[in-house]
Backbone as ProteinMPNN parsed JSONL, in Angstrom:
{"seq_chain_A": "MSRALDYRAMRLIKGADGAPWVFGAFRAFVPAAAQLPPIVNFYQTNYFADKLTLQSQNISVHNSAANATINVAAGQNAATLNLVPSVPHS", "coords_chain_A": {"N_chain_A": [[-64.494, 2.72, -18.067], [-62.919, 5.586, -19.189], [-62.11, 7.107, -22.228], [-61.395, 9.691, -22.627], [-59.127, 11.269, -22.496], [-56.732, 13.289, -24.185], [-54.321, 12.953, -26.917], [-51.805, 14.097, -26.159], [-51.89, 14.071, -23.341], [-52.037, 11.324, -22.913], [-49.512, 10.572, -23.839], [-47.866, 11.63, -21.861], [-48.645, 10.151, -19.674], [-47.926, 7.519, -20.387], [-45.222, 7.767, -20.666], [-43.298, 9.318, -22.595], [-40.619, 9.326, -23.32], [-39.795, 6.743, -23.278], [-38.975, 5.537, -20.953], [-36.048, 5.491, -19.963], [-34.628, 4.614, -17.731], [-35.211, 1.987, -17.404], [-34.092, 0.583, -19.485], [-31.744, -1.887, -20.173], [-31.799, -2.791, -17.58], [-32.841, -5.29, -17.149], [-32.095, -8.558, -18.233], [-32.765, -10.241, -21.274], [-34.369, -13.414, -21.639], [-32.188, -16.098, -21.902], [-31.581, -19.241, -23.032], [-29.944, -21.867, -21.2], [-26.631, -22.784, -22.036], [-23.912, -24.894, -23.0], [-20.766, -24.028, -21.761], [-17.645, -23.053, -23.137], [-14.455, -24.243, -22.197], [-11.864, -22.117, -20.85], [-9.145, -21.037, -22.913], [-5.764, -21.331, -22.528], [-2.611, -20.229, -23.268], [0.701, -21.109, -22.862], [3.765, -19.689, -23.054], [7.238, -19.863, -23.114], [10.374, -18.431, -22.829], [13.746, -18.941, -22.697], [16.756, -17.457, -21.796], [20.173, -17.831, -21.924], [23.219, -16.977, -20.481], [26.735, -16.717, -20.964], [28.587, -15.252, -19.557], [28.568, -12.941, -16.833], [28.498, -9.583, -16.08], [29.011, -7.478, -13.455], [28.466, -4.246, -12.428], [29.149, -1.412, -10.436], [28.67, 1.868, -9.185], [29.807, 4.298, -7.011], [28.969, 7.267, -5.457], [29.999, 9.753, -3.367], [29.064, 12.389, -1.361], [30.094, 15.032, 0.612], [29.338, 17.494, 2.963], [30.515, 19.786, 5.098], [29.642, 22.049, 6.539], [27.535, 25.027, 6.504], [28.173, 27.162, 3.713], [30.61, 25.949, 3.235], [33.306, 24.021, 1.795], [32.43, 21.595, -0.601], [32.899, 18.167, -0.711], [33.401, 15.711, -3.105], [33.44, 12.36, -3.928], [34.173, 9.717, -6.124], [33.708, 6.345, -6.964], [34.345, 3.283, -8.671], [33.368, -0.019, -9.34], [33.866, -3.259, -10.733], [33.004, -6.521, -11.776], [33.454, -9.62, -13.361], [31.747, -12.527, -13.977], [32.152, -15.909, -14.757], [29.807, -17.913, -16.049], [29.58, -20.361, -17.21], [30.362, -23.627, -16.495], [33.69, -24.626, -16.07], [35.328, -26.98, -18.064], [37.608, -29.49, -17.668], [40.365, -29.903, -19.853], [40.979, -32.79, -21.749]], "CA_chain_A": [[-63.218, 3.321, -18.388], [-63.124, 6.717, -20.09], [-61.025, 7.381, -23.176], [-61.564, 11.113, -22.91], [-57.847, 11.976, -22.49], [-56.209, 13.508, -25.529], [-53.063, 12.287, -27.269], [-50.704, 14.653, -25.372], [-52.011, 13.564, -21.973], [-51.69, 9.898, -22.925], [-48.052, 10.46, -23.962], [-47.271, 11.918, -20.556], [-48.935, 9.041, -18.763], [-47.174, 6.341, -20.807], [-43.785, 8.021, -20.617], [-42.964, 9.523, -23.999], [-39.201, 9.081, -23.593], [-39.525, 5.308, -23.294], [-38.462, 5.114, -19.639], [-34.654, 5.055, -20.137], [-34.103, 3.981, -16.52], [-35.489, 0.558, -17.476], [-33.276, -0.05, -20.517], [-30.554, -2.549, -19.66], [-31.961, -3.231, -16.197], [-33.189, -6.705, -17.135], [-31.621, -9.322, -19.388], [-33.735, -11.106, -21.922], [-34.142, -14.818, -21.327], [-31.279, -16.826, -22.779], [-31.517, -20.608, -22.523], [-28.62, -22.298, -20.761], [-25.83, -23.454, -23.058], [-22.622, -25.368, -22.492], [-19.71, -23.037, -21.91], [-16.353, -23.583, -23.542], [-13.417, -23.963, -21.2], [-10.937, -21.081, -21.306], [-7.931, -21.502, -23.581], [-4.608, -20.647, -21.975], [-1.374, -20.586, -23.955], [1.898, -20.838, -22.076], [4.976, -19.568, -23.843], [8.372, -19.615, -22.243], [11.624, -18.198, -23.537], [14.877, -18.963, -21.776], [17.999, -16.879, -22.292], [21.307, -18.286, -21.133], [24.412, -16.157, -20.685], [28.004, -17.35, -20.6], [29.272, -14.403, -18.582], [27.77, -11.905, -16.198], [29.337, -8.48, -15.622], [28.366, -6.653, -12.437], [29.126, -2.96, -12.291], [28.55, -0.504, -9.464], [29.335, 3.162, -9.094], [29.503, 4.931, -5.728], [29.24, 8.706, -5.396], [29.906, 10.197, -1.98], [29.095, 13.85, -1.262], [30.208, 15.458, 2.008], [29.256, 18.926, 3.198], [30.815, 19.893, 6.527], [28.867, 23.123, 7.167], [27.033, 26.008, 5.549], [29.225, 27.947, 3.039], [31.878, 25.217, 3.289], [33.668, 23.307, 0.573], [31.758, 20.297, -0.732], [33.799, 17.13, -1.2], [32.735, 14.665, -3.876], [34.339, 11.245, -4.261], [33.512, 8.728, -6.976], [34.41, 5.065, -7.063], [33.678, 2.36, -9.575], [33.799, -1.411, -9.19], [33.316, -4.149, -11.752], [33.392, -7.929, -11.639], [32.899, -10.47, -14.41], [31.613, -13.906, -13.531], [32.0, -16.897, -15.816], [28.695, -18.749, -15.635], [29.682, -21.687, -17.801], [31.349, -24.39, -15.731], [34.869, -24.968, -16.851], [35.523, -28.416, -18.249], [39.048, -29.72, -17.851], [40.744, -30.491, -21.152], [41.562, -34.13, -21.567]], "C_chain_A": [[-63.447, 4.413, -19.428], [-61.902, 6.892, -20.974], [-61.046, 8.855, -23.577], [-60.235, 11.86, -22.947], [-57.334, 12.138, -23.92], [-54.84, 12.837, -25.71], [-51.898, 12.769, -26.408], [-50.741, 14.132, -23.936], [-51.64, 12.088, -21.912], [-50.177, 9.695, -23.063], [-47.374, 10.687, -22.627], [-47.498, 10.775, -19.582], [-48.09, 7.825, -19.099], [-45.674, 6.534, -20.612], [-43.259, 8.133, -22.029], [-41.516, 9.206, -24.312], [-38.847, 7.609, -23.534], [-38.955, 4.769, -22.004], [-37.025, 4.598, -19.728], [-34.069, 4.392, -18.894], [-34.332, 2.477, -16.544], [-34.56, -0.146, -18.465], [-32.012, -0.638, -19.909], [-30.687, -3.033, -18.234], [-32.218, -4.728, -16.114], [-32.659, -7.37, -18.394], [-32.756, -10.133, -19.976], [-33.395, -12.561, -21.595], [-33.237, -15.441, -22.374], [-31.209, -18.241, -22.228], [-30.078, -21.0, -22.195], [-27.915, -23.04, -21.886], [-24.518, -23.877, -22.417], [-21.564, -24.3, -22.756], [-18.417, -23.724, -22.303], [-15.334, -23.299, -22.451], [-12.463, -22.898, -21.733], [-9.686, -21.705, -21.926], [-6.775, -20.661, -23.059], [-3.374, -21.149, -22.701], [-0.2, -20.189, -23.067], [3.095, -20.808, -23.023], [6.11, -19.242, -22.892], [9.61, -19.458, -23.11], [12.732, -18.14, -22.498], [16.095, -18.37, -22.468], [19.111, -17.331, -21.355], [22.524, -17.444, -21.481], [25.641, -16.94, -20.247], [28.722, -16.576, -19.506], [28.313, -13.35, -18.059], [28.723, -10.835, -15.677], [28.526, -7.618, -14.67], [29.157, -5.361, -12.289], [28.391, -2.128, -11.249], [29.364, 0.774, -9.426], [28.854, 3.828, -7.81], [29.899, 6.398, -5.801], [29.01, 9.13, -3.949], [30.062, 11.713, -1.94], [29.11, 14.213, 0.221], [30.19, 16.979, 2.086], [29.439, 19.115, 4.701], [30.0, 20.969, 7.228], [28.346, 24.06, 6.081], [28.185, 26.839, 5.007], [30.58, 27.262, 3.102], [32.132, 24.55, 1.932], [32.965, 21.957, 0.555], [32.736, 19.322, -1.355], [32.986, 16.044, -1.89], [33.773, 13.618, -4.225], [33.551, 10.231, -5.073], [34.367, 7.477, -7.024], [33.617, 4.131, -7.958], [34.267, 0.977, -9.385], [33.161, -2.232, -10.306], [33.83, -5.555, -11.487], [32.719, -8.714, -12.752], [32.911, -11.902, -13.914], [31.418, -14.813, -14.73], [30.94, -17.877, -15.357], [28.731, -20.141, -16.207], [30.726, -22.464, -17.0], [32.516, -24.805, -16.616], [35.023, -26.495, -16.882], [37.017, -28.643, -18.471], [39.306, -30.389, -19.207], [41.359, -31.858, -20.918], [42.624, -34.395, -22.587]], "O_chain_A": [[-64.104, 4.176, -20.442], [-60.772, 6.826, -20.49], [-60.752, 9.209, -24.718], [-60.212, 13.006, -23.397], [-57.481, 11.244, -24.753], [-54.29, 12.242, -24.784], [-51.083, 11.959, -25.968], [-49.696, 13.788, -23.383], [-50.996, 11.651, -20.958], [-49.619, 8.765, -22.481], [-46.406, 10.002, -22.298], [-46.634, 10.47, -18.76], [-47.585, 7.16, -18.194], [-44.941, 5.565, -20.414], [-42.817, 7.138, -22.604], [-41.197, 8.851, -25.447], [-37.683, 7.26, -23.726], [-38.49, 3.63, -21.973], [-36.796, 3.397, -19.586], [-33.085, 3.662, -19.01], [-33.702, 1.755, -15.772], [-34.271, -1.332, -18.308], [-31.286, 0.058, -19.199], [-29.752, -3.643, -17.716], [-31.858, -5.368, -15.126], [-32.759, -6.816, -19.489], [-33.606, -10.65, -19.25], [-32.241, -12.881, -21.307], [-33.483, -15.329, -23.575], [-30.819, -18.433, -21.077], [-29.129, -20.533, -22.824], [-28.53, -23.83, -22.602], [-24.074, -23.297, -21.426], [-21.488, -23.744, -23.852], [-18.129, -24.835, -21.86], [-15.353, -22.227, -21.847], [-12.276, -22.79, -22.944], [-9.236, -22.771, -21.506], [-6.801, -19.433, -23.137], [-3.118, -22.352, -22.746], [-0.129, -19.06, -22.583], [3.389, -21.79, -23.704], [5.952, -18.437, -21.974], [9.858, -20.259, -24.011], [12.655, -17.376, -21.536], [16.422, -18.742, -23.595], [18.991, -17.219, -20.135], [22.818, -17.227, -22.656], [25.598, -17.718, -19.294], [29.377, -17.157, -18.641], [27.38, -12.929, -18.743], [29.647, -11.137, -14.923], [27.476, -7.09, -15.038], [30.365, -5.382, -12.054], [27.162, -2.139, -11.187], [30.581, 0.764, -9.61], [27.653, 3.914, -7.553], [31.028, 6.729, -6.162], [27.944, 8.886, -3.384], [31.056, 12.258, -2.419], [28.258, 13.766, 0.99], [30.925, 17.662, 1.373], [28.613, 18.656, 5.49], [29.69, 20.819, 8.41], [28.667, 23.91, 4.902], [29.09, 27.193, 5.762], [31.607, 27.937, 3.028], [31.269, 24.533, 1.054], [32.91, 21.26, 1.569], [33.332, 19.604, -2.394], [32.015, 15.526, -1.338], [34.844, 13.931, -4.746], [32.403, 9.921, -4.752], [35.593, 7.545, -7.114], [32.387, 4.176, -8.001], [35.482, 0.806, -9.284], [32.058, -1.933, -10.762], [34.957, -5.743, -11.028], [31.545, -8.496, -13.05], [33.942, -12.423, -13.488], [30.613, -14.522, -15.615], [31.144, -18.599, -14.38], [27.999, -21.02, -15.751], [31.856, -22.0, -16.845], [32.343, -25.267, -17.744], [34.868, -27.183, -15.873], [37.613, -28.046, -19.368], [38.586, -31.29, -19.637], [42.159, -32.049, -20.002], [43.223, -35.471, -22.589]]}, "name": "protein", "num_of_chains": 1, "seq": "MSRALDYRAMRLIKGADGAPWVFGAFRAFVPAAAQLPPIVNFYQTNYFADKLTLQSQNISVHNSAANATINVAAGQNAATLNLVPSVPHS"}
């Protein structure tokens, strides 16, 4: 075996940049260990309403032809529902 190569040639042969394509390619050996089970927290919040108000608005646009008058009609509806069951007074 000849050691006649100079320092610069040896750097090129070894890979002076440290071969970055290898970094992270292999994991170091880690002995098996018991894993902790995942911790899951369940939180629940309930909101109860006594009344529910439903509102709807209808807009109707009618165009009969080009350069014609456009008719717009608007209507609104509302309903309130009592969600608490009524208890007869004794």
